[in-house]
N, C-alpha and C positions, 0 to 999 in steps of 0.2 A: 504494500500500500504506500502510496506517495505521502510525503509529509503534509502536503496541503489537504489531502483527504483525511488524514489522521487529525489534523487541527480542526477541520470543519466538523468531524464526528464528535470530538471532545466538546466543541462549542455547542453542538446540538444537545448533547447529553446534559451539559450545564444549564442550558435553557430549560430543558425538561424538568430538572430538579429545582432550579431557582425560581422560576415563575410561580409555581404553586405555593412556595413559601411566602411570596408577596401577596398573592390574590386570594388564596383560600388557606389561611394559616392553620386552622384547627384540623381540617381534613388532611393537610399535608403531614402534620405531626402524628395523627392517628394512623395514616398509611405507613409512615416510617416505622412506627412501633410494631405494627403487624408484620411488616416486611422483615424487620430484623429478627423476628421470632421464627421465620421460615428458613430453616437451614438449607433446604434444597434450592430455594430461590437465590440465596447468597452464593452457593456454589456455582450456580449457572451464571450469575453476574460476574463472578470471579473468572470463570472460564471464558466468558465473552471479552472481558478486559485483557486476559492473557492473549487471546486470539488477535485482538485489535493491536496490541503492542508487538507481538511477534511478527505479524505481517508487515508492520511498519519498520521494525528493526532489521528485518531480513534484507531490506534494500540499503539501509544506512544505519549503522550502529555506533559510529564514532561521534563523540561529543566534541563539537568545535565551538569557537567563540563568536558565532553569528546567530541569526534567527533560526537557521536550520539546526544548529547545535542545541539551542534551547528546546526545540521541538523533539529532538532525539532524547534529550535529558528527561523531558516529560514522558516520552514513551517508555523509558527505563523505569521511571517512577510508577507508571501505569502497570508495567509488567510486575513489579514488586507488589503493588497493591492487589493486583489480580491473583497472584499466587497466594498471598496472605489470605485473601477472602475465600478462595477456592479450597485451600487446604485446612484452614482454621476458621470456619465461619462463626463458631461460638465466641472465640476470642475477638474476632473482628466486630461482632455485634456488641459484645461487652465493652470494648474500647470506644466504639461509636456512642453507645448509650451513656457511658460514664463521661464522655467529653461533651456531648450535646444536651443531655437531658435537663440539666439545671438551667441552661441558657435558653432552650426553646420553649420554656413555659411562659416566658415573658414575650408578648407579641412584638415589642420593639426589637429584641434580639433576633427573633425569627425573620422579621422583615429586613433587618439589616443584613443578615446572612443571605437572604434571597437576593437583595440588591447587589451584594458583593459577587455572588455566583453569576448573576446576569451580566455584570461588568466584565468578569473573566470570560464569560461566554462570548461577549462582543469582541473581546481582545483575541480570543482563539479564532473566531470567525474572520476577523480582519487579517490575522496572520495567515489563515488558510487561503484567503484571497490574494495575499501578498506573495505567497510561495508558489502560486500557480505558474 
């Protein structure tokens, strides 16, 4: 997979996660809690992240000091996150719950996190268009 495709895909995933945090905050938190309890769903998401990262790193795996190197670095991080999620879903769920549970009860934190994710999604989308 080309780095531009990887960047656009990560941007789309961040939009899918960030926008519900802004516009339907309580439903998003309820969905996240149900999702983190489903071990098979976490394993599938981890496997999809590993597939996305491996197909990207197959073409270019070396980290350089430019925009392409940044995307390769993020692909490596995606690979690590995917392996962690696929192999140890309970620990991944526990870590996510411990990190976010206290913060996402307050709507201002939830909306702030959603805005940050949408801003990162816009950056990844812009980088994807730049790398074409």
